[in-house]
Every structure is written in structure tokens, then in C-alpha cells.
C-alpha positions as CSV (number, residue, x, y, z in Angstrom):
1,M,-0.1,-0.2,0.1
2,A,1.5,3.3,-1.0
3,Y,0.4,6.0,1.2
4,N,2.9,8.6,2.6
5,G,0.5,10.5,5.0
6,F,1.5,13.9,3.8
7,T,-0.5,16.7,2.1
8,S,0.7,18.6,-0.8
9,H,1.2,21.4,1.6
10,G,3.7,19.4,3.6
11,G,1.5,18.9,6.6
12,V,0.5,15.5,7.8
13,S,-2.9,14.1,6.4
14,A,-6.0,13.7,8.5
15,C,-6.0,10.2,7.7
16,Y,-2.6,9.3,8.6
17,P,-3.4,8.3,12.3
18,F,-5.7,5.8,11.0
19,Y,-3.2,4.5,8.3
20,E,-0.6,4.0,11.3
21,R,-3.1,2.1,13.1
22,F,-4.0,-0.2,10.3
23,I,-0.4,-0.7,9.5
24,T,0.5,-1.5,13.2
25,C,-2.2,-3.9,13.4
26,A,-1.3,-5.7,10.0
27,R,2.4,-6.3,11.3
28,D,1.5,-7.5,14.6
29,E,-1.2,-10.0,13.6
30,P,-1.0,-13.6,12.0
31,L,-4.3,-13.0,9.9
32,P,-4.4,-9.4,9.2
33,V,-7.1,-9.8,6.9
34,K,-9.5,-11.0,9.4
35,M,-8.3,-9.2,12.5
36,C,-7.6,-5.9,11.2
37,S,-10.8,-5.4,9.1
38,L,-12.1,-2.5,11.4
39,Q,-8.9,-0.6,11.4
40,A,-8.7,-0.8,7.3
41,E,-12.5,0.1,7.3
42,D,-11.8,3.2,9.4
43,F,-9.0,4.2,7.1
44,I,-10.9,3.7,4.0
45,E,-13.7,5.9,5.6
46,C,-11.5,8.7,6.4
47,L,-10.3,8.7,2.7
48,G,-13.6,8.4,1.1
49,R,-16.1,9.9,3.6
50,K,-18.9,7.8,2.1
51,K,-20.4,7.2,5.5
52,E,-20.1,10.8,6.4
53,Y,-21.6,12.0,3.0
54,A,-24.7,9.5,3.6
55,L,-25.4,10.8,7.3
56,N,-25.2,14.5,5.9
57,Y,-27.5,13.7,3.1
58,K,-29.9,12.0,5.6
59,V,-29.8,14.8,7.7
60,Q,-30.6,17.4,5.1
61,R,-33.4,15.3,3.6
62,E,-35.1,15.0,7.2
63,L,-34.8,19.0,7.5
64,H,-36.1,19.2,4.1
65,K,-39.0,17.0,5.1
66,F,-40.1,19.2,7.8
67,K,-39.3,22.5,5.9
68,I,-36.4,23.3,8.4
69,L,-34.2,25.8,6.0
70,S,-31.5,26.0,8.7
71,L,-30.5,25.0,11.9
72,P,-30.6,27.5,14.8
73,R,-27.4,29.0,15.8
74,Y,-26.3,29.9,19.5
75,N,-25.8,33.2,20.8
76,V,-23.2,33.2,23.4
77,E,-24.0,36.6,24.9
78,N,-27.6,36.0,25.5
79,D,-27.4,32.5,26.0
80,T,-30.0,31.9,23.5
81,F,-30.5,30.3,20.1
82,Y,-31.7,32.3,16.9
83,S,-32.6,30.9,13.6
84,A,-31.6,32.4,10.2
85,N,-34.7,34.2,10.0
86,N,-33.9,36.5,13.0
87,I,-30.1,36.9,12.3
88,P,-28.9,40.5,13.0
89,N,-27.7,42.4,9.9
90,A,-24.4,44.5,10.0
91,E,-26.0,47.7,10.9
92,E,-27.4,46.1,14.1
93,V,-24.4,44.4,15.0
94,A,-22.4,47.8,14.5
95,K,-25.1,49.6,16.7
96,R,-24.3,47.0,19.5
97,L,-20.8,47.4,19.3
98,T,-20.9,51.1,19.4
99,N,-23.2,51.2,22.3
100,K,-20.7,48.8,24.7
């Protein structure tokens, strides 16, 4: 398996820890095909993200089913949630900042 674990910018890939776990397991086990299948699955999922995309698709489909266009956001200052409909515009934010 040819995987160097580095990005084109010289940093370490996000999947490198999964690759290391898989290779360590494969080296240490007498039956790596059977014993390291979970580590291999994790590494392949990290590379392809198929499960992540499938979950995101399901979530978006459920939100669309209930006509929820966006999830609410959390306002740390007021300790409340607000939806996309009542997100303050730039003028309101500027007023709040100048009043402090």
C-alpha cells in the first residue's frame, strides 16, 4: 500500500493516524485480513468519507421534509438560540458594538 500520509502543503494528512493503526495491526497480527478489518474500514472511510456524506444527506433530507431551512445558531452573549430568520444584519451588530 503506497500512502505517504503527507499533504501537498507538507503537513500530515488527517487520515495518517488511521493508516498508522492499520499498518501496526497488520504487522502484529498473524491473520491481518480478518483481525484488522475494522482498522482498514476506518482508514478507507477517512479517505472516501462515504458514511459521512450519507449521514449528511439523511440529515438534510429530514430537515427538508419538515421544511427546516437552517438549524438555529447559538448566541453566547444572550445564552439563546436564534434561527436564520432573525440573524442580526451588519447595521444591528455595529449598533451593539458602539453602544458598549
